[in-house]
C-alpha positions in Angstrom: 65.7 80.6 199.5 62.1 81.7 199.9 61.1 85.4 199.9 58.3 87.0 201.8 56.8 90.5 202.1 58.1 92.6 204.9 54.4 93.1 206.0 54.1 89.4 206.5 56.7 89.3 209.2 56.5 92.8 210.8 53.9 95.2 212.0 54.0 99.0 212.0 53.6 100.6 215.4 52.7 104.1 216.6 55.3 106.9 216.6 55.0 110.4 218.1 57.1 113.6 218.5 55.6 114.5 221.9 55.4 117.9 223.5 57.8 120.5 224.8 59.3 119.9 228.2 57.7 121.3 231.3 59.0 121.4 234.8 58.6 118.1 236.5 57.2 116.2 233.5 58.7 112.9 232.7 61.0 113.2 229.6 62.1 110.6 227.1 64.6 110.7 224.3 63.1 111.0 220.8 64.8 109.4 217.8 64.7 111.7 214.8 65.9 111.3 211.2 69.2 112.9 212.1 69.8 110.2 214.8 70.0 107.4 212.3 73.3 107.1 210.3 73.7 105.8 206.8 75.1 102.6 208.3 71.9 102.1 210.4 73.5 103.1 213.7 72.1 105.5 216.3 74.3 108.7 216.6 74.2 112.3 217.8 72.3 113.8 220.7 68.7 112.7 221.3 66.2 115.4 222.0 64.1 115.0 225.1 60.3 115.4 224.9 57.3 115.0 227.1 54.6 112.3 226.7 51.4 111.6 228.6 51.5 108.5 230.9 48.7 106.9 228.9 50.7 107.1 225.7 53.9 105.6 226.9 53.1 101.9 226.8 52.3 102.1 223.1 55.2 104.4 222.2 58.3 103.2 224.1 60.5 101.3 221.7 61.3 97.7 222.7 64.5 95.6 222.1 64.7 94.4 218.6 62.3 96.9 217.1 63.4 98.6 213.9 63.3 102.3 213.2 63.1 103.1 209.5 63.7 106.7 208.2 60.7 107.7 206.1 61.8 111.1 204.8 65.5 112.0 204.1 67.6 113.3 201.3 66.2 114.5 198.0 65.1 113.1 194.6 68.7 113.2 193.5 70.1 111.6 196.7 67.5 109.3 198.4 68.4 108.5 202.0 65.0 107.2 203.1 65.1 103.6 204.3 68.0 103.9 206.7 67.2 101.6 209.5 68.4 101.4 213.1 67.7 98.6 215.6 66.9 99.1 219.3 69.3 97.2 221.5 68.9 96.3 225.2 70.7 99.5 226.2 67.9 101.7 224.8 64.9 99.5 225.2 62.1 101.2 227.1 63.9 104.6 227.0 63.3 106.0 223.5 60.4 107.0 221.3 60.4 107.1 217.5 59.4 110.4 216.0 56.7 110.7 213.3 59.3 110.8 210.5 60.2 107.2 211.2 58.5 103.9 210.7 58.6 101.7 213.8 58.5 98.0 213.0 58.1 95.0 215.3 59.3 91.7 213.8 57.4 88.5 214.4 60.3 86.5 216.1 58.6 83.2 215.4 59.3 83.9 211.7 62.4 86.1 211.6 65.4 87.2 213.6 65.1 91.0 214.1 68.9 91.6 213.5 68.7 89.5 210.3 65.9 91.7 209.0 67.9 94.8 210.1 70.8 93.7 207.9 68.5 93.1 205.0 66.9 96.5 205.3 70.3 98.2 205.3 71.6 96.2 202.3 72.1 97.3 198.7 69.0 95.5 197.4 66.9 97.2 200.0 68.2 100.7 199.0 67.4 99.9 195.4 63.9 98.8 196.3 63.3 102.0 198.3 64.3 104.1 195.2 61.7 102.3 193.1 58.8 103.3 195.5 59.9 106.9 196.5 62.0 108.0 193.5 59.2 109.8 191.7 58.7 112.2 194.5 60.4 115.5 194.8 60.9 114.8 198.5 61.2 111.0 199.1 58.6 109.8 201.6 58.5 106.2 202.5 55.0 104.9 203.3 54.3 101.7 205.1 51.5 100.8 202.6 54.3 100.5 199.9 57.2 99.5 202.1 55.3 96.5 203.4 55.7 94.9 200.0 59.5 94.9 200.5 60.7 91.4 199.5 62.7 89.8 202.3 64.8 86.7 201.7 63.9 84.3 204.5 65.9 81.2 205.2 65.0 79.0 208.2 65.5 80.6 211.7 68.7 78.6 212.4 70.2 79.8 209.2 69.1 83.4 209.9 70.9 83.2 213.2 74.1 81.8 211.6 74.1 84.6 209.0 73.5 87.2 211.6 76.5 86.0 213.7 78.8 86.2 210.6 77.6 89.7 209.8 77.9 90.7 213.4 81.6 89.8 213.4 82.2 91.8 210.3 80.1 94.7 211.6 82.2 94.7 214.8 85.4 95.3 212.7 83.7 98.2 210.9 82.5 99.6 214.2 86.0 99.7 215.6 87.2 101.6 212.5 84.4 104.1 212.9 85.1 104.5 216.6 88.8 105.1 215.8 87.9 107.9 213.3 85.6 109.5 215.9 88.4 109.5 218.4 90.7 111.1 215.9 88.1 113.8 215.3 87.9 114.4 219.0 91.7 114.5 219.2 91.8 117.4 216.8 89.5 119.4 219.0 91.6 118.5 222.0 94.7 119.7 220.3 92.9 123.0 219.5 91.9 123.5 223.2 95.4 122.5 224.5 97.2 125.1 222.3 94.6 128.0 222.3 92.2 127.4 225.2 88.5 128.0 225.1 88.1 130.7 222.4 85.2 132.3 224.2 87.0 132.5 227.6 90.3 133.3 225.8 92.5 132.3 228.8 95.7 133.2 226.9 94.5 136.7 226.3 94.9 136.7 222.5 93.8 139.8 220.8 90.2 139.4 219.4 88.7 140.8 216.2 85.2 140.7 214.7 85.1 138.5 211.6 84.2 141.5 209.5 87.6 143.0 210.2 89.7 140.0 209.4 87.7 138.2 206.7 85.2 138.8 203.8 82.2 136.8 202.8 80.9 136.2 199.2 77.3 134.9 198.8 76.6 132.2 196.3 74.3 132.7 193.3 70.9 131.2 192.6 70.5 129.6 189.2 67.1 128.2 188.0 67.1 124.4 187.7 66.3 124.5 184.0 69.6 126.3 183.5 71.6 123.6 185.2 73.1 120.6 183.3 73.6 117.1 184.7 76.7 116.5 182.6 79.9 118.7 182.3 80.2 120.8 179.1 82.6 123.3 177.7 82.2 126.7 179.4 80.4 125.1 182.4 81.5 124.8 186.1 80.4 122.5 188.9 77.5 124.1 190.8 77.9 123.5 194.4 75.1 122.7 196.8 75.6 121.7 200.5 75.2 118.0 199.6 78.1 118.3 197.2 80.4 118.6 200.2 79.3 115.2 201.4 79.0 113.3 198.2 79.6 113.3 194.4 76.2 111.9 193.6 74.1 113.8 191.0 76.4 116.8 190.3 75.1 119.9 188.6 76.8 122.3 186.2 76.2 125.9 185.2 77.7 128.4 182.7 80.8 130.0 184.1 79.6 133.6 184.2 80.4 134.1 187.9 84.1 134.2 188.6 83.5 136.1 191.9 81.4 133.2 193.1 84.0 130.5 192.3 85.8 128.6 195.1 88.9 126.5 195.1 90.4 123.9 197.5 92.1 126.7 199.4 88.8 128.5 200.3 86.5 127.9 203.3 82.8 127.6 202.7 79.9 128.0 205.1 76.2 127.2 204.8 73.7 130.0 205.6 70.6 127.8 205.3 69.8 124.1 205.5 72.7 123.4 207.9 73.5 127.0 208.8 76.9 127.6 210.3 78.3 124.3 209.0 81.8 124.9 207.6 83.5 123.0 204.7 86.8 123.0 203.1 86.5 124.4 199.6 86.3 122.3 196.4 86.4 123.7 192.8 83.1 125.1 191.6 80.6 127.9 191.8 78.6 128.3 195.0 74.8 128.1 195.2 72.9 130.7 197.1 72.7 128.6 200.2 76.5 128.9 200.7 79.0 131.7 201.0 82.8 131.6 200.8 85.1 133.2 203.4 88.3 134.9 202.3 91.0 136.2 204.7 94.6 137.2 204.9 96.6 134.0 205.1 99.7 136.0 206.3 97.8 136.6 209.5 95.4 133.6 209.8 96.2 130.0 209.1 93.5 128.3 207.0 93.7 125.2 209.2 93.4 127.2 212.4 90.4 129.2 211.1 88.7 126.1 209.7 88.9 124.2 213.0 87.9 127.3 215.0 84.7 127.6 212.8 84.1 123.8 212.9 84.6 123.4 216.7 81.7 122.3 218.8 82.1 125.4 221.0 81.8 127.8 218.1 79.0 125.9 216.4 76.9 125.9 219.6 77.6 129.6 220.1 76.6 130.4 216.6 73.4 128.5 216.8 72.4 130.7 219.7 73.1 133.8 217.7 71.0 133.0 214.6 67.5 134.1 214.2 65.0 131.3 214.4 62.2 131.1 211.9 60.6 128.3 209.9 64.2 127.6 208.9 67.3 128.9 210.7 69.3 131.4 208.6 72.9 132.7 209.1 73.0 136.2 207.8 76.2 138.0 206.9 75.8 140.5 209.7 75.4 137.7 212.3 78.6 136.1 210.9 80.5 139.4 210.8 80.1 140.3 214.4 81.5 137.0 215.8 84.8 137.4 217.5 88.0 135.6 216.5 90.9 135.3 219.1 94.0 135.5 217.0 97.1 133.6 218.4 100.5 134.3 216.9 100.9 132.8 213.4 103.8 130.4 214.4 101.5 128.8 217.0 98.7 128.5 214.4 101.2 126.8 212.1 102.3 124.4 214.8 98.6 123.4 215.2 98.4 122.9 211.5 101.4 120.6 211.6 99.9 118.5 214.3 96.5 118.3 212.5 98.3 117.1 209.4 99.7 114.1 211.3 96.2 113.4 212.6 94.7 113.7 209.1 97.3 111.1 207.9 96.0 108.7 210.5 92.4 109.4 209.4 93.3 108.7 205.8 94.7 105.3 206.7 91.6 104.4 208.8 89.2 105.6 206.1 91.0 103.4 203.6 90.8 100.4 205.9 87.1 101.1 206.6 86.4 101.3 202.8 87.9 97.8 202.4 85.8 96.5 205.3 82.7 98.1 203.8 83.3 96.4 200.5 83.9 93.1 202.3 80.7 93.5 204.3 78.7 94.3 201.2 80.0 91.2 199.6 79.0 89.1 202.6 75.5 90.6 202.7 75.0 89.9 199.0 76.1 86.3 199.3 74.1 85.8 202.5 70.9 87.0 201.1 71.3 84.8 198.0 71.9 81.7 200.1 75.6 81.5 199.2 77.3 82.3 202.5 
C-alpha cells in the first residue's frame, strides 16, 4: 500500500474564535478543544459567537472537513491530534476555533472518513507524539503535521475499509450512548427522590457546607522532588489528570498524612476544572485539589457525591466563582454553599439504586473495552492492507 504526506491530500483552512455576542447579531456555534472527544466525536455544548458576514464563507465548516485539536493535554499526557469530522447535520453551521486545524481533503485522492479513521488511529497518535513531545505544552503545527504519513489504497478500497470501520464504530457508539443514558438515569433518580436541591420542594433542612463538612487543601511539591517510579516511603502524588488516567504517575515522600486521601474520600478541584468532584483514590493531593470530609452518620457519601457532581450544582457553583485569568474555587466560596439534607434512610435508598445503575455501567464499560480492542485491531489491519 502506498503512503503519502497528509499535506499532499489535504489543505489547511482558516479558523477563528469570533467575537462576543451582541443583540441581533448572527451567531454560530464554535467548536473548541473541549468539544472533540478522545474518540474523535463532537460532544458537549457549543459556545455561540458572532462573525462578520464577509468572514463566514471562509469559516463555516463543510461536510467532510476534519477538525484536528492542536493543543491539548500536557507533555506527560499528549491529547493533541484528536480529530472530529463534520457531518451533514453540522455542515454550514459551525466554525472551528483557533486551537484547531481545519482540513479539507481532496476527494479525488482520498475519502474524508477514511482519513478521519487514520488520524484517530494508534499510529497517528504515535506520530503526533514525535512532533510535539519535546514541548512543555504540546502544540501541533500544520507545517509539521502536513508530513503525517497516510496509507492510501485506491479509492474503492478506501470506501470498503471505511464501510467496515463504520459498522464497528456504530457498535461502539451504541455502547457509549448506553453509558450516557445510564449517567442521565442517575441524575433522574436524584431528582425523583430529592427534587431540585435549590428549589428544595420537599422542605429538607439546609446547612452551609462549612457546618457539615471540612476541606483540606493539597500540598505543592516542586517537580524536582517528584519521582516517576514508586519507592519505599513514597506515596502517589495526585493531580487532576490522575482521576481520569493512570498515565505518567508521580510519587512524593510521605510527609503529609493530613493531605492523604483514600477511596472513601471525596476530592474537588479548585483550579483547572474548578468544582469538578471525584471519588477519592489513594495518594496525597496536589495543591490544585482539596478533600472533603464529613460525618457519614448524617450524610451518605453517595448522596453527597452525586449532589456535588449534579449539573444543577455545577452550574450554580460556576456562577459563584470569581472569574480571572483562570477560574478558582476558594474554600470560602465552597463553604457558603447550601446542602439540603434529606433523612439518612432516604439517602441510603438512593445509594442502593445507584449501586444497581453502577453495575450496569460496569457491564457496558467492559463490553465497550472489548469493542475498542476489536476496533483497534481492525484499524491496524486495514491500514496495513490486511483487512
